[in-house]
Backbone as ProteinMPNN parsed JSONL, in Angstrom:
{"seq_chain_A": "MKPMHFSITIRAPKEKVWNTMLQQETYRIWTAEFMQGLYYEGSWEQGKKIRFLGPDGSGLTSVIAENQPYRYLSIKHLGFIKDGIDDTESPEAKAWSPAYENYTFAERDGITELKVEMSGFLAGDEQIMADVWPKALARLKSLCE", "coords_chain_A": {"N_chain_A": [[18.092, -22.542, 38.397], [18.636, -25.988, 38.514], [17.779, -28.392, 35.982], [14.681, -30.001, 36.585], [13.025, -33.106, 37.046], [10.077, -34.966, 36.582], [7.784, -37.691, 36.735], [5.06, -39.84, 35.769], [3.0, -42.732, 35.676], [0.198, -43.523, 33.813], [-2.849, -45.129, 33.53], [-4.09, -45.018, 30.797], [-4.717, -44.158, 27.368], [-2.292, -42.253, 25.479], [-3.423, -40.148, 24.045], [-5.714, -39.512, 25.495], [-4.561, -38.686, 27.907], [-3.073, -36.453, 27.046], [-5.169, -34.772, 26.033], [-6.718, -34.436, 28.36], [-4.901, -33.155, 29.994], [-4.598, -30.695, 28.667], [-7.108, -29.524, 28.043], [-9.235, -26.835, 28.859], [-11.139, -27.042, 31.017], [-10.358, -29.38, 32.491], [-7.683, -28.799, 32.838], [-7.769, -26.721, 34.691], [-8.453, -28.168, 36.942], [-6.37, -30.105, 37.515], [-4.164, -28.419, 37.775], [-4.745, -26.98, 39.999], [-3.334, -27.695, 42.205], [-1.06, -26.155, 42.14], [-2.07, -23.562, 42.311], [-5.224, -22.475, 43.293], [-7.731, -21.865, 40.906], [-6.207, -21.425, 38.612], [-5.761, -20.808, 35.135], [-5.665, -20.705, 31.504], [-4.983, -18.534, 28.724], [-5.107, -18.338, 25.27], [-3.325, -20.255, 22.805], [-2.443, -23.688, 22.266], [-0.979, -24.248, 20.055], [1.994, -24.69, 18.127], [4.391, -22.115, 18.244], [2.581, -20.185, 18.986], [1.269, -17.668, 21.211], [0.711, -17.988, 24.711], [-0.914, -17.507, 27.786], [-0.591, -17.977, 31.221], [-2.588, -17.83, 33.955], [-3.509, -16.629, 37.209], [-6.27, -16.244, 39.544], [-6.104, -13.559, 40.261], [-5.139, -12.24, 38.077], [-2.426, -12.264, 37.683], [0.561, -13.914, 36.479], [2.181, -16.01, 34.053], [3.725, -15.215, 30.962], [3.99, -16.717, 27.851], [5.209, -18.859, 25.164], [4.374, -21.403, 22.84], [6.83, -23.534, 22.275], [7.285, -25.947, 21.008], [5.173, -28.387, 19.562], [4.221, -31.505, 19.301], [1.721, -33.353, 18.652], [0.345, -35.498, 21.075], [2.797, -36.547, 21.713], [4.96, -34.762, 22.411], [5.442, -31.706, 24.122], [6.481, -28.416, 24.429], [6.884, -25.652, 26.432], [7.797, -22.349, 26.386], [8.634, -20.087, 28.67], [8.397, -16.637, 28.928], [8.211, -14.403, 30.528], [6.649, -12.45, 33.132], [3.271, -11.804, 34.241], [1.696, -9.041, 35.405], [-0.836, -7.363, 37.035], [-2.384, -7.762, 34.761], [-0.691, -7.093, 32.685], [1.85, -7.94, 30.405], [5.194, -8.641, 31.223], [8.227, -8.688, 29.969], [10.575, -7.437, 29.934], [11.662, -6.284, 32.265], [14.302, -6.271, 34.776], [13.834, -8.368, 36.579], [12.212, -10.145, 35.09], [13.926, -10.707, 32.934], [16.028, -11.966, 34.245], [15.019, -14.419, 34.76], [13.931, -15.55, 32.463], [14.651, -17.233, 29.323], [12.469, -19.768, 30.552], [11.785, -23.22, 30.643], [9.211, -25.649, 30.185], [8.692, -28.863, 29.709], [7.012, -31.594, 28.204], [6.753, -35.059, 27.817], [5.233, -37.757, 26.214], [4.693, -41.163, 26.367], [3.423, -44.154, 25.244], [2.531, -47.472, 26.084], [0.968, -50.473, 25.566], [-1.534, -49.33, 26.252], [-0.947, -47.848, 28.471], [0.274, -44.861, 29.669], [3.291, -43.144, 29.99], [4.091, -40.193, 31.429], [6.365, -37.661, 31.221], [7.903, -34.926, 32.793], [9.839, -32.068, 32.399], [11.462, -29.43, 33.896], [13.124, -26.4, 33.414], [15.351, -23.664, 33.985], [13.959, -22.122, 35.805], [13.569, -19.895, 38.629], [16.094, -19.898, 41.129], [15.535, -21.362, 44.261], [12.95, -22.075, 43.873], [12.922, -24.772, 43.738], [12.175, -26.521, 45.904], [9.467, -25.982, 46.226], [8.497, -26.787, 43.704], [9.244, -29.503, 43.805], [7.559, -30.388, 45.805], [4.96, -29.831, 44.844], [4.591, -30.729, 42.125], [4.407, -33.675, 42.057], [1.898, -34.005, 43.328], [0.177, -32.607, 41.613], [0.465, -34.128, 39.267], [-0.553, -36.552, 40.187], [-3.205, -35.838, 40.512], [-3.88, -35.301, 37.845], [-3.583, -37.889, 36.841], [-5.675, -39.181, 38.202], [-7.867, -37.911, 37.018], [-7.638, -38.861, 34.419], [-7.821, -41.637, 34.62]], "CA_chain_A": [[17.663, -23.821, 38.927], [18.978, -27.15, 37.708], [16.564, -29.03, 35.459], [13.978, -30.931, 37.471], [12.299, -34.113, 36.285], [8.979, -35.648, 37.26], [7.098, -38.609, 35.827], [3.959, -40.621, 36.325], [2.407, -43.715, 34.785], [-1.25, -43.35, 33.824], [-3.54, -46.204, 32.802], [-4.947, -44.405, 29.775], [-3.968, -43.867, 26.148], [-1.623, -40.95, 25.491], [-4.342, -39.126, 23.537], [-6.577, -39.092, 26.605], [-3.726, -37.936, 28.856], [-2.798, -35.173, 26.384], [-6.387, -33.955, 26.011], [-7.104, -34.11, 29.736], [-3.934, -32.185, 30.488], [-4.657, -29.397, 27.995], [-8.447, -28.927, 27.951], [-9.387, -25.8, 29.887], [-11.888, -27.51, 32.194], [-9.556, -30.315, 33.294], [-6.453, -28.075, 33.18], [-8.039, -25.992, 35.937], [-8.539, -29.119, 38.06], [-5.091, -30.686, 37.919], [-3.211, -27.369, 38.151], [-5.152, -26.364, 41.268], [-2.273, -27.983, 43.185], [-0.144, -25.015, 42.113], [-2.854, -22.431, 42.816], [-6.643, -22.563, 42.946], [-8.198, -20.884, 39.938], [-5.324, -21.246, 37.457], [-6.327, -21.044, 33.81], [-4.813, -20.171, 30.454], [-5.568, -17.82, 27.581], [-4.239, -18.482, 24.115], [-3.365, -21.477, 22.02], [-1.398, -24.696, 22.443], [-0.319, -24.447, 18.765], [3.408, -24.32, 18.079], [4.656, -20.735, 17.858], [1.522, -19.284, 19.466], [1.358, -17.122, 22.565], [-0.21, -18.516, 25.714], [-0.738, -16.852, 29.088], [-1.037, -18.787, 32.357], [-3.058, -16.793, 34.868], [-4.211, -16.914, 38.446], [-7.51, -15.473, 39.66], [-5.831, -12.128, 40.435], [-4.633, -11.685, 36.822], [-0.977, -12.408, 37.576], [0.939, -15.215, 35.948], [3.324, -16.147, 33.155], [3.506, -15.053, 29.535], [4.772, -17.799, 27.269], [4.96, -19.255, 23.785], [4.521, -22.847, 22.659], [8.062, -23.712, 21.521], [7.143, -27.129, 20.167], [3.972, -29.161, 19.808], [4.087, -32.731, 18.525], [0.542, -33.893, 19.328], [0.344, -36.788, 21.772], [4.165, -37.026, 21.95], [5.876, -33.827, 23.057], [4.999, -30.319, 24.222], [7.466, -27.565, 25.086], [6.409, -24.298, 26.716], [8.886, -21.413, 26.661], [8.124, -18.98, 29.476], [9.135, -15.433, 28.543], [8.147, -13.358, 31.537], [5.577, -12.436, 34.114], [2.104, -10.964, 34.021], [1.317, -8.329, 36.632], [-1.962, -6.459, 36.778], [-2.849, -7.991, 33.406], [0.278, -6.601, 31.703], [3.002, -8.807, 30.207], [6.498, -8.051, 31.53], [9.354, -9.496, 29.496], [11.729, -6.534, 29.833], [12.223, -5.861, 33.547], [15.423, -7.102, 35.229], [13.278, -9.57, 37.201], [11.781, -11.055, 34.018], [15.102, -11.12, 32.157], [16.833, -12.876, 35.065], [14.305, -15.687, 34.843], [13.532, -16.12, 31.174], [13.51, -18.122, 29.181], [12.353, -20.997, 31.34], [11.068, -24.215, 29.843], [8.375, -26.696, 30.771], [8.598, -29.838, 28.618], [6.223, -32.785, 28.5], [6.934, -36.164, 26.886], [4.196, -38.775, 26.383], [5.053, -42.443, 25.746], [2.395, -45.151, 25.573], [2.781, -48.894, 25.821], [-0.145, -51.323, 25.999], [-2.603, -48.529, 26.844], [-0.46, -47.157, 29.667], [1.089, -43.725, 29.252], [4.244, -42.533, 30.907], [4.208, -38.761, 31.205], [7.571, -37.106, 31.83], [7.927, -33.468, 32.838], [11.146, -31.479, 32.696], [11.423, -27.991, 34.144], [14.465, -25.825, 33.441], [15.452, -22.216, 33.9], [13.166, -21.408, 36.806], [14.355, -19.193, 39.635], [16.642, -20.643, 42.262], [14.641, -21.223, 45.4], [11.671, -22.685, 43.526], [13.075, -26.224, 43.667], [11.402, -27.241, 46.919], [8.046, -25.817, 45.886], [8.228, -27.674, 42.567], [9.367, -30.888, 44.266], [6.373, -30.697, 46.609], [3.687, -29.659, 44.143], [4.451, -31.497, 40.891], [3.834, -35.018, 42.247], [0.471, -33.879, 43.66], [-0.53, -32.204, 40.391], [0.443, -35.284, 38.367], [-1.493, -37.53, 40.754], [-4.551, -35.346, 40.198], [-4.069, -35.569, 36.426], [-3.775, -39.347, 36.722], [-7.034, -39.473, 38.675], [-8.801, -37.43, 35.989], [-7.516, -39.706, 33.219], [-8.188, -43.034, 34.871]], "C_chain_A": [[18.107, -24.915, 37.971], [17.687, -27.739, 37.15], [15.988, -30.007, 36.482], [13.139, -31.853, 36.609], [11.236, -34.757, 37.17], [8.356, -36.603, 36.255], [6.003, -39.346, 36.569], [3.475, -41.584, 35.244], [0.897, -43.648, 34.944], [-1.886, -44.436, 32.97], [-4.596, -45.6, 31.874], [-4.096, -44.172, 28.537], [-3.391, -42.449, 26.176], [-2.521, -39.833, 24.969], [-5.256, -38.604, 24.649], [-5.786, -38.269, 27.615], [-3.45, -36.54, 28.305], [-4.02, -34.255, 26.464], [-6.824, -33.541, 27.403], [-6.175, -33.051, 30.307], [-4.192, -30.788, 29.936], [-6.038, -28.763, 27.895], [-8.68, -28.003, 29.149], [-10.045, -26.329, 31.168], [-11.031, -28.414, 33.09], [-8.201, -29.709, 33.663], [-6.631, -27.367, 34.522], [-8.041, -26.926, 37.156], [-7.16, -29.612, 38.478], [-4.067, -29.631, 38.311], [-3.602, -26.642, 39.436], [-4.143, -26.658, 42.373], [-1.263, -26.843, 43.249], [-0.808, -23.776, 42.696], [-4.294, -22.634, 42.371], [-6.972, -21.48, 41.925], [-7.271, -20.645, 38.766], [-6.061, -21.565, 36.165], [-5.358, -20.494, 32.774], [-5.662, -19.437, 29.425], [-4.595, -17.991, 26.432], [-4.368, -19.86, 23.515], [-2.194, -22.387, 22.354], [-0.662, -24.964, 21.131], [1.125, -23.963, 18.817], [3.567, -22.899, 17.556], [3.652, -19.727, 18.379], [1.769, -18.853, 20.914], [0.318, -17.79, 23.458], [0.12, -17.834, 27.041], [-1.339, -17.76, 30.16], [-1.336, -17.829, 33.503], [-3.701, -17.363, 36.125], [-5.438, -16.029, 38.533], [-7.283, -13.972, 39.81], [-5.264, -11.475, 39.176], [-3.123, -11.753, 36.681], [-0.652, -13.781, 37.01], [2.174, -15.165, 35.093], [2.89, -15.91, 31.718], [4.495, -15.966, 28.818], [4.452, -17.974, 25.794], [5.131, -20.769, 23.715], [5.716, -23.051, 21.719], [7.961, -24.893, 20.561], [5.879, -27.874, 20.566], [3.93, -30.31, 18.804], [2.928, -33.49, 19.171], [0.725, -35.325, 19.831], [1.746, -37.345, 22.023], [4.995, -36.064, 22.771], [5.3, -32.416, 23.006], [6.059, -29.543, 24.98], [6.907, -26.154, 25.212], [7.619, -23.452, 27.09], [8.288, -20.22, 27.393], [9.021, -17.765, 29.257], [9.148, -14.341, 29.601], [6.927, -13.507, 32.41], [4.409, -11.586, 33.622], [1.745, -10.363, 35.374], [0.238, -7.332, 36.276], [-2.43, -6.552, 35.327], [-1.882, -7.582, 32.313], [1.47, -7.55, 31.635], [4.292, -8.039, 30.469], [7.589, -9.02, 31.088], [10.65, -8.689, 29.503], [12.362, -6.136, 31.163], [13.413, -6.748, 33.914], [14.949, -8.42, 35.855], [12.886, -10.599, 36.138], [12.983, -11.576, 33.233], [15.995, -12.086, 32.931], [16.263, -14.293, 35.045], [14.095, -16.343, 33.489], [14.735, -16.296, 30.249], [13.602, -19.31, 30.128], [11.503, -21.951, 30.513], [10.338, -25.217, 30.707], [8.103, -27.672, 29.63], [7.879, -31.095, 29.077], [6.461, -33.822, 27.406], [5.929, -37.256, 27.234], [4.653, -40.04, 25.655], [4.048, -43.489, 26.211], [2.869, -46.551, 25.202], [1.637, -49.695, 26.414], [-1.226, -50.535, 26.738], [-2.222, -47.801, 28.116], [0.511, -46.071, 29.208], [2.039, -43.311, 30.368], [4.363, -41.077, 30.493], [5.441, -38.277, 31.965], [7.518, -35.588, 31.715], [9.348, -33.033, 33.156], [10.97, -29.972, 32.819], [12.865, -27.492, 34.137], [14.388, -24.314, 33.344], [14.655, -21.447, 34.923], [14.07, -20.816, 37.882], [14.861, -20.135, 40.721], [15.742, -20.371, 43.465], [13.283, -21.832, 45.145], [11.72, -24.208, 43.578], [12.186, -26.959, 44.666], [9.905, -27.144, 46.65], [7.677, -26.769, 44.754], [8.263, -29.135, 42.995], [8.157, -31.314, 45.084], [5.101, -30.753, 45.777], [3.539, -30.551, 42.91], [3.908, -32.902, 41.108], [2.339, -34.984, 42.569], [-0.346, -33.523, 42.42], [-0.625, -33.384, 39.419], [-0.489, -36.372, 38.879], [-2.936, -37.12, 40.461], [-4.868, -35.547, 38.718], [-4.337, -37.047, 36.189], [-5.201, -39.727, 37.107], [-8.074, -39.044, 37.624], [-8.798, -38.34, 34.765], [-8.018, -41.119, 33.425], [-9.632, -43.156, 35.306]], "O_chain_A": [[17.968, -24.78, 36.755], [16.626, -27.609, 37.76], [16.719, -30.737, 37.15], [12.607, -31.446, 35.576], [11.47, -35.049, 38.343], [8.397, -36.35, 35.051], [6.006, -39.463, 37.794], [3.536, -41.283, 34.052], [0.375, -43.707, 36.057], [-1.5, -44.635, 31.818], [-5.799, -45.663, 32.127], [-2.881, -44.006, 28.643], [-3.944, -41.559, 26.821], [-2.395, -38.689, 25.403], [-5.533, -37.408, 24.729], [-6.285, -37.265, 28.124], [-3.582, -35.552, 29.027], [-3.92, -33.11, 26.905], [-7.258, -32.406, 27.602], [-6.616, -32.152, 31.023], [-4.025, -29.801, 30.652], [-6.129, -27.555, 27.678], [-8.365, -28.343, 30.289], [-9.555, -26.083, 32.271], [-10.989, -28.227, 34.306], [-7.628, -30.066, 34.692], [-5.749, -27.411, 35.38], [-7.675, -26.521, 38.26], [-6.81, -29.549, 39.656], [-3.176, -29.92, 39.11], [-2.862, -25.778, 39.907], [-4.101, -25.943, 43.375], [-0.675, -26.594, 44.301], [-0.201, -23.034, 43.469], [-4.552, -22.932, 41.205], [-6.551, -20.331, 42.06], [-7.521, -19.731, 37.979], [-6.883, -22.48, 36.115], [-4.346, -19.887, 33.125], [-6.861, -19.676, 29.274], [-3.39, -17.808, 26.602], [-5.376, -20.545, 23.689], [-1.101, -21.925, 22.682], [0.207, -25.834, 21.096], [1.439, -22.962, 19.462], [2.958, -22.523, 16.554], [3.856, -18.523, 18.225], [2.382, -19.565, 21.71], [-0.79, -18.111, 23.028], [1.286, -17.615, 27.369], [-2.459, -18.249, 30.015], [-0.454, -17.106, 33.966], [-4.338, -18.416, 36.108], [-5.632, -15.154, 37.688], [-8.183, -13.187, 39.515], [-4.94, -10.288, 39.192], [-2.586, -11.339, 35.654], [-1.475, -14.695, 37.053], [3.099, -14.394, 35.35], [1.817, -16.35, 31.305], [5.684, -15.986, 29.137], [3.554, -17.331, 25.25], [5.938, -21.344, 24.445], [5.628, -22.777, 20.523], [8.482, -24.849, 19.446], [5.551, -27.982, 21.747], [3.645, -30.115, 17.622], [3.14, -34.204, 20.151], [1.187, -36.214, 19.116], [1.887, -38.475, 22.49], [5.665, -36.474, 23.719], [4.747, -31.988, 21.993], [6.491, -29.963, 26.054], [6.508, -25.54, 24.222], [8.373, -23.798, 27.999], [7.532, -19.439, 26.815], [10.243, -17.849, 29.384], [10.001, -13.454, 29.571], [6.265, -14.545, 32.427], [4.548, -10.766, 32.715], [1.522, -11.077, 36.352], [0.38, -6.552, 35.334], [-2.825, -5.549, 34.731], [-2.204, -7.704, 31.131], [2.036, -7.923, 32.662], [4.46, -6.918, 29.99], [7.842, -10.033, 31.739], [11.703, -9.2, 29.122], [13.507, -5.686, 31.176], [13.521, -7.866, 33.412], [15.585, -9.459, 35.681], [13.193, -11.784, 36.272], [13.044, -12.761, 32.906], [16.65, -12.937, 32.329], [16.988, -15.256, 35.294], [14.084, -17.57, 33.389], [15.729, -15.582, 30.381], [14.691, -19.784, 30.453], [10.612, -21.529, 29.776], [10.778, -25.58, 31.797], [7.371, -27.35, 28.694], [8.1, -31.594, 30.181], [6.382, -33.511, 26.218], [5.787, -37.635, 28.397], [4.964, -39.996, 24.464], [3.845, -43.687, 27.408], [3.505, -46.776, 24.172], [1.363, -49.612, 27.611], [-1.771, -51.01, 27.733], [-3.075, -47.202, 28.772], [1.449, -46.336, 28.456], [1.645, -43.152, 31.524], [4.694, -40.769, 29.348], [5.552, -38.454, 33.178], [7.14, -35.039, 30.68], [9.981, -33.563, 34.069], [10.394, -29.329, 31.942], [13.732, -28.087, 34.778], [13.491, -23.756, 32.712], [14.674, -20.216, 34.909], [15.226, -21.219, 38.012], [14.155, -21.039, 41.167], [15.251, -19.256, 43.642], [12.531, -22.085, 46.086], [10.686, -24.867, 43.475], [11.514, -27.924, 44.3], [9.169, -28.114, 46.827], [6.67, -27.472, 44.83], [7.406, -29.921, 42.591], [7.772, -32.483, 45.056], [4.258, -31.626, 45.984], [2.454, -31.081, 42.674], [2.997, -33.298, 40.381], [1.594, -35.856, 42.121], [-1.427, -34.069, 42.202], [-1.675, -33.611, 38.818], [-1.147, -37.045, 38.086], [-3.786, -37.97, 40.195], [-5.988, -35.919, 38.367], [-5.225, -37.406, 35.417], [-5.853, -40.506, 36.411], [-9.048, -39.757, 37.385], [-9.84, -38.561, 34.149], [-8.575, -41.729, 32.513], [-10.109, -44.262, 35.56]]}, "name": "protein", "num_of_chains": 1, "seq": "MKPMHFSITIRAPKEKVWNTMLQQETYRIWTAEFMQGLYYEGSWEQGKKIRFLGPDGSGLTSVIAENQPYRYLSIKHLGFIKDGIDDTESPEAKAWSPAYENYTFAERDGITELKVEMSGFLAGDEQIMADVWPKALARLKSLCE"}
């Protein structure tokens, strides 16, 4: 998949946008656009493992590639989670990984522009991402404002 870009302007300081995006309670709310019940296990610290899971235990296994608080966050997706087990070695996982999800936060006069870049995801996901990301970002905006 070609890199995809999304952005939104939020009337809130970048620290509030960052914290709202990453705190478990509010993460579950804004990511519900992708799937009800999404949550994460792990740490947002650079170099740390993080797992993004749906209610059935499936999801993505990832690592935080870069974390510059309140400025930039890069998630490197390494594979899938099926039945609670990380899969980074199957042909399906290797064909897809690594995929990146990058977030850039820029604030001016108390208004934050949040930019999202997705790259490396499977071909065919473009339309789903194009439909869902704007809705998810609008929900994040609502939580922040």
